[in-house]
N, C-alpha and C positions, 0 to 999 in steps of 0.2 A: 455074618451073624454077630450081634452085640453080646459080648461075654460079660458075665457078672450081673448082679442085681442093679436095677435102675434106682439110684438114690437121689435125694433132693439135690445134693451138691453136683452129682453127675449131670442131672437134667439141667441145672442152672448153667453149668459149663457149656453144654450143647446149645442152649438158648443163646448164650453170649457169642459162641462161635458162629451160629447162624446169623445173628444180628450183625456181626462184624463182616461176614461174607456179603450180606445184602447191602450194607453200607458201602463196602468196597465197590460193588457193582454200580451203585448209584453214583458214587464219585467218579468212576471210570466213564459212565455215561455222560456225566456233566462235563468232564474234561476230554471227551472223545475228540473234539475238533483240535485240541492242542496235542493230544497224545498220538493221533493218527500219523502225522509225519514221522514221529520218532519210531513208531511201530513199523512203518514201511521202510524206514532207514535200516532198522535191524534186519529185516528180511533181505534187503538189497545187500547189506554187508555180509550176511550169511551166504548168499549166493556168490558174491564176488571174492570172498576170502580165499577159496582154493586157487583162483587165478592169481591173486596177489602173492600167495606163497610160492606158486610155480615160477613167477617172475623173479622172486627173491632168490630161490634156490637154483633154478635151472639157468636163468639169465644172469645170475650173480649181481643183482641190483640190491645193494645192502641198505639203501635208504628207503624206509617204509613209505614215506610220503611220495617218493618218485615211483615206487612200485604200484601204489594205489592209483596214481594218475595214469600210468601206462596201462593198467588193467582197465580203468574206466574208458580211456580212449580206444582201447582194443574192442571193447564191447560196443562203443558208439560206431566204430568203423564197420563192425559186422552187421549191426542193425541198419546202418546206412546202406550197406550193400544189399541187404534184404529189401529195404524200402525202394531201392533203385529199380528193382524188378516189379514194383507194385505201383508207386506213385506216378512216375513219368508216363507209363502206358495208360494209366487211368486218366491223366490230364489230356493225353492225345485223343483218347476215346471221347472225352467230354467236348473237346474242340471240334472233332468230326461230327458229333451229335448236334452241336450248336450250328455248324454250317449246314447240315442236312435240314434242321428245323427251319432255319432262315430261308433256305431254298424252297422248302415246302410251302412256307407262308407266301413267298413271292409268287409261286405257281398257283396257289389256291386263291389268292386275293388280287393277283395282277398288280401288286404294289411294288415298285422298285426302290423307293426311297421312304423308309418308314419315318425318320425324323421330320421330313417336310410334310408328310401326310398328317402326322400328329399335330404339328404346328397349325396346319390349315384347319384341322378339326376344331382346335381350341379357338381360333379366330372366328370361325363360323358359328360357334355355339357359346360365345362369350357371355351373352345376356343370360342364357339359361344357366350357365355355370355360376354367375354372380348371384342369381336368384336362389339357386340351391344352397350356396354358401351362407346366405342370410336366413335361410329357412330354419324352423324349429327342429326338423328332422336331423339336419346336419349337426346342430348343437347337441342334441341327444346322442347322436353317434359319437361325437368327440368325447362326451362325458363317459360313455361306455367303453371307449377305446383307451382312455388315459390309464386306467389300472393295468391294462395289458402292456402298454408302453413302459410304465414303471417296472412291471415285472421283467420285461426284457432287459431294461437297464440294470436291474438288480442281478439278473443272471450274468450279464456282461461283467459286472463287478466281481461276481463269484468266480468267473473264469480268471480274472486278473489275480484274485487272491489265491486261487489254486496254483497259478504259475509261481507266485511268491512262495507258496508252501513247498513247491517242488524244489526251489533253490535251497530252502531251509532243510528239506529232506536230504539233499545231496551233502550239505554241510554236516548234518548228523551222521550220515554214512561215512564221510571222510574221517571224522573224529572217532567214530566207533572202530573203524578198521585200524586206526593208529594204535589203539590199545586193546585190540580184539582179544588177545590171549588173557590179559589181565582181567578184562571185564567178564569173559566167559568163565573164568576160574573163581572169581571172587564175588560175583553178584549174590551168591547164596548167603553171604555174611549179613545181609539185611534181615535175616530171620534168626530167631534164637537157636543156639547150638543144638538143642535136642530135636528140633524139627528139620534141621538141615539135610539129614539123609533122605527124608521124604521128597524134598524139593529137588535134590540132586538126582534122585531116581526119576522123578517126573521130567526133569530137563533132558535126561538121557533118552527116555522113552519118546518124548516129543521130537528130539533130534533124529532118532532112528525112523520114526513114522514120517517125518518131513522129508528125509532123504529118500525113502522108499516111494513116497508120493510124487516127488519131483521126477525121479527116474521113470516111474510108471506112467505118469501123465505125459511126460515128454515123449515116450514111446507111442502112446495112444495118439498124441497130436501129430507125430511124424507119420503114423499109419493113415490117419485121416487125411492129411495133406496129399499123400501118394494116391489114395483112393479117389479123392476129388480131382486130382490132376488127370488120372486115367479116365474118369467119367466125363470131364469137360472136353478132353481131347477126342473122345469117341463121338460126342454130339457136335464137335467142331464149334465150341463156345468161345467167344472172344476172350482174350487175355487169360487163357486156361491155366497156364503155369503160375502167373502172378497171383491170380485169384485163389488158387489152391494153396500157395504159400501163405497168403494172408489168413485163410481159414485155419490152416494148421497152427499158426502162431496164436490166433484167437482162442483155439481150443485148449491152450494151456490152462485156461479157466473153463471148467466144464460148461458146455452149452452156450458159451459166449459167441461161438461161431455162428449162431442163428442170426446175429446182426449182419452177417455177410449177405443175407437175402436182399438188403437194400442196394448195394452195388451190383448184385446179380440181376435185379430187375432193371436197373439202368443199362447194363450191358446187353440184356435181352432186347430192350428197346432199340439200342444202337444197331444190333444185328438185323432186327426186323426192318428198320428204316433203310439199311444198306442193301439187303437182299430181296426185300419185298415179301418175305415170309410173314405168316400170321404171327403177331406178337405172342399170342397165347400158346401157340405151338412151340415157339422158341423158349419162352419162360416156363412152359409146362415141362419141356425136356430138362431144363435146369432143376426144377422142383423134383423131378423124378430122380435125378442124380443125388440131390440132397436126401430124399427119402431112402433110397437104396443104401447110401453110405451110412446114414444114421442108424438104420436097422442093423447093418453089419457091425458097426462100432458098439452099439448098445447091447446087442445079443451075443456077440462073439469076442470082439477085441477087448472092450473094457472089462467084462467079467474075468477073462483069462489073464490079462496083464495085471490089472489093478488088484484082482483077487489074489494073485500070486505075490505081488509086491507087498500088499497091505495085510495079507493073511486073513482076508475076509471071504466068506461065502458069497457067490455072485448075487444071491437073493438079498443078503444082508447089505451088500454094497449098494445095490439099487435102492433099497429101502432107506439107507442112511442119506443118500443124495436127496430123496424125496422129503424126508423129515427135516433135515437141516435147511434145505431150500425153503420149505414152508415156514420154518421158525425165523430164519435170519435173512431170507431172500438171497441176493447175489453173493453176499459174504458167506452165507451158509453153504453154498455150493463149493466155495474155495476150501473151507475148513472141514467139510463133511467127513472125508475119509481119514485124515490124520486124527481128528477129534474122536471119531467112532473107534478107531484102533486103540487109542489111549484109554478110553472109557472101558472097553472090553478087557484090556490088559489089567487095569486097576480093579475091575470087578473080580477077575480071577485071582488077583494077588491078595486083595484085602477083604473081600467078602466071602467068596467060596474057598479061598486058600488053595486053589488048584495050582497056581503058578509056583508057590513055595514047595509043594509036594513034588 
């Protein structure tokens, strides 16, 4: 509740504060492309810092730069080991699928040499092809296709820029870790002295919420990976363990594991081609595993684990995911639980005064 009478000076100060907040949000939105690598670097530095300290204290590596490099390469080795169980088997499955598809085309069309057949077809239909290339329909098709081509080129450039941004992010992370203690203790000096306690309390609360979120979501992802592994092994699905590991890693961001349906559909086609089973039977079994695991995770695991870690009622937890997801999309799903916890905490502390009492 707002204490005291609402005077003109007080209302003016509130209007100025609101205008400054809106301006800050507009500036952040305008500079989002520049600030995003720095923000990601802070998160990576926050996650990597405990490992850096472990290397410094337990392995007695006193040079901070060397500790950072050792921590970074340790993470790369671990991730490389994980991907070793995912990428090579997926490549092997794709190669086998290509061989099966080629053999199927040979058996269905009775064609043994596709390049020679294609060359023969072009030679036999050369006049028709030349007439089509000179026709108005082809010209219109080219005009309609060019924007799509330019769009694809721009997307390729965006990928290159994102790779460059990744290197910039790693540089940011390195320099942040070099002075991590100083930065985390002195960043509050950018604010006037009388409002520093508020921002210090906010930073502590965000840190606690983020720690709880990472621990809870990591446990949820581990549980999901185990459940998928069991389900895929029961239905004898290809690459069961590797696919389950990939789904568990993807679930560190809530609901990102839904993208695993794409390789699942491919692996189902692979098994169907090899065994002669109906594709829809194989893919339907995989979808059933997805549905069962998702129901268990959403109704039992996530409310129990995340509700305990974040201090949220399961209903509030699910509602926060829905609301933040609707407001900010994919990013909203990432920040939903920590942000909701901080908002509830500050509502109790500054509005209802429950936290102080």
